[in-house]
N, C-alpha and C positions, 0 to 999 in steps of 0.2 A: 503675673497679671496677663501677659500676652498669651501664655499657654491656656489660661482659663478662658480668655476671649475667644480663642480658636475653638475650644470645646463648646462654648455657648453658641457660636455661629453654626457649628456643625449640628448641634442639637436642634436649633431653630430650623435649619435647612431640612433636617430629617422630619420634623413635625410638618413642615409645609409640603414636602413630598408625600408624606402619608395621607394628608388631607386631600391632596390632588389625585392620588392614585386609588383611594378608597372607592369612589364611585365607579371607576373603571373595573376594579376587581369585583365589586358587587354585581356589575352587569354581566361579566364573564361567568361568575358563579351561578347567577340566575338563569343564564342561557343553557346551562347543562343540567338543570334540575328536571325531574319528571314533571309532566304537565300538572298533576294534582298538587305537587309541592310548590311549583312556581306560582300557583293561584291561591295558596294557603294564606289565611289571615288569623293571627299575625304571621308575617313571613319568617322564614328561617334564614339565617345568615349563611350557613354552609349546607350544601346539598347532602341529603342522606344517601343518595344514589346518583350515579352519572347516567344521563340520557341525552341523546342527540336528536330526539324527536322534534324539538323546536326548530332546529336547523332544517330538518326534512320538510316540515310544514312550510317554512319560509321559502325553501327552494322551489316548491310547486305552488306558491300562493299567487292567485290570479294569473298574470302572464308568465310568471316564473322569475325567480331571482336573477338568472343570467341576463334577462332583458333589461331589468332595472339597473343592474351593474353596468351593462354596456351603455345605457343611456347616460348615466352619471359620468362614466369615464369618457365617452365621446364628447359630451358637453364640456367637461373640464379641459380636455386636450384642445378642443377648438377655441375655448376661451383663452388658453395660454397662447396659442398661435396668433389670434387676433390682437391680444394685448401687446405682444412683442412686436408684431408688424406695425402697429400704430405708435407705440411709445418709443421704440428704439430710434427711428428717424426723427421723431419730434424732439426727443431728449437731446439728440446729437445737434440738431439745429439750434435749440435754445442754449446749449452749452458752448458752441463754437462759432456760430455764424453771427455777424454784426447786424442783427435784426433790430430796427428801431423799436424801443419800448419793450424789449423782450422780457425784462424783469416784471413789468406790469402784466404782460401776457401770461407769464409763468404763475404769478400770484392769482390772476383771475381763473386760470385753469385749476389751481389748487383749491379755490373756493368751493369747488364741488365736494370736497371732503366734509364740509360742514352741513351739506344738504342731505338729509336722510333719503336713501334711495327709495324707501317706501313711498315717499311723496311723488316719485316719478312713475310709479307702477301704472296708475290709471291712464295718464296720457300715452305711455309707451304701449299699454295693452290696446288702446283704441287705434294707435298708429299701426301696430303689428297686425291687428285684425283686418285693417283695410288692405294690407299688402300680403296677407296670407302667411304670416310668420307665427301665429299662435299654433299650439300643438306641434311645434317644430323645434328640434334640438338646435338648429341654427339660430332661430329667434331667441331661445333661452341663452345660448352662448353669447349672443350680442348683448343681451341684458347683463350677463355676468361680466362681460368685458367693460361695459360702461361703469359698473360698480368699481372695477379694479383700476381703471385708467388713471385717476389722479394720483393714487399712491405709487403706481408703477412709474409714472412720469417723474415724480419727485425723487425716487430712488435712482433712476437711471440718469437723470439730468445732473444730479450732484456727483454721481460716479464718473460720468464723462468729463465733468469740469475738473475733477481731481487728476486726470491723466495729464502728464507733462506735455506742454506744447511742443517741446523739442521733438517728440516722437511724431507728431503730426507734421511739423515742418520738414523733418527728414523724409517722410513719405511723399510730401508734395514736391520736394526738390528732386526726388527720384522719378517724378512724372506721374504720380498717382492723382486721380481726381478725388473729389470729396467723397463720392460713394466708395471708391477703392480704399481711401483712408479709413472710412467707417468700417469696411469689411475686414481689412487686414491689420488695422492698428487698434481702433476703439473697441470693437466687439471682443477680440481676444483679451484685451486688457481689462474689460469689464465683465468677464465671465461670472465672477461671484455675484455681482449685482443683477445680472440677467437671470441667473439661477434663482436668486432670491425673489425676483419678480415673478418668475414662473411658478415657484413654490407657493407664493401667496395667492396667485391666480388659481392654482389648482385647489387649494384648501377652500378658498372663497366659493368657487363653483361647486365643489363636491358637497359642501355643507349647506349651501343656500337653499332655503325652503319657501319663503314667501313669494318670491318671483316665480318659482315653478308652480306654486299653488294658483297663482293668478293666470299664468300663461297656458297651463296644461289642463285639459279636461278629459282627454282619452287616456285610459289606463296604460295603453301600450307606449305612451310617451312619458310616463312618470319616471322621475329620478328616484334614487334610493330614499332620501329624506321624505319625499312625498308618499311613497308606498308604505313607509313605516308609520306615518301619521294616519294613513288609511287603515292599516292593519289594527290600529288601536281601537277602532270602533266597529269594523266589519268582521265580526266573528260569528260562528254558528250559534253561540249562546247569547249573543248580544252584549257581551262584556269584553274586557281586554284580555287577549292572550299574552300574558306577561312574558312567558318563556320565549315565544316567537319574536316579540318586540325586542327583548334583550339580546336575542340572537342577531337580529338585524342591526342593533346598535353596535354590537361587538364586530360584526363584519364591516360596518361603515367606518370604524375606527382604524382598521388594519392598514388600508392604503395610505392614510395620512401619516401614520406612525412610520411606515416603511419609507415613504418618500422623504420624510424629515431626516431619518437616520442616515439614509443613503447620501443626502445632500447637505448634511449638517455643516461640514467644514466650509462649503461655499456660502451657506446661509448666514453664518455668523460674520464672516469677513465682508460679504456683500451688503449686509444690513448696516454695518459700521461705515463702509465706504460711501454708501448712499445717504447716510444720515449726517455725515460730517463732511462739509465741503472743504 
């Protein structure tokens, strides 16, 4: 019976993986179809010939694909930096300092998780418009940081709380200040949680669409998700260039997959250490 159970679990996992990977495989196959075949109705599942014309058209679309990739990458990296700069000290303080009512403060900060960020877009847009942060990658990175802050604080605070107090006490006895203990004890011990936070911040910023749609109006500041949505309607024939769209989808997936596989071992342990106090 145990042997049968293992086979059933393996079969169920195989079915789930197939269902999850099929859309990705279909996007990749559609991106290498000739233009006529990509627009054919009914669609073909496998290309009858390989063509990279869709990638060539995407490369030179409007401002050019490198501009939009640079915008997305710059925004994501800035969001990571801002998220870590804000949440690492805050999580350290909430985990170690004797702050009155810190549990209540922590819960209040986490309440932002239940508020849809879409509800904040209008006031944030009005505020950013007054201070000149619309059509700015810095403004968009600030928005993405605000989306990521509660989750990052949750993971890092619980990770810092799990670090043995003996390590902190030994550092203080050696003459370290609180900042030095954070730098030399807590941050090295919480690398998996920090990497997990950075990974989530990157994926959130890279894939975010609605905030970019609200904040950006100049094509030179568009991120990759925004230009893909634009390419769906702005074609020479007035219809959707499915080949170019699927080429953009394929390219947008690659950085997320690479980052995840490169940091996978940190991600799993960091998520567990941050989820369990």
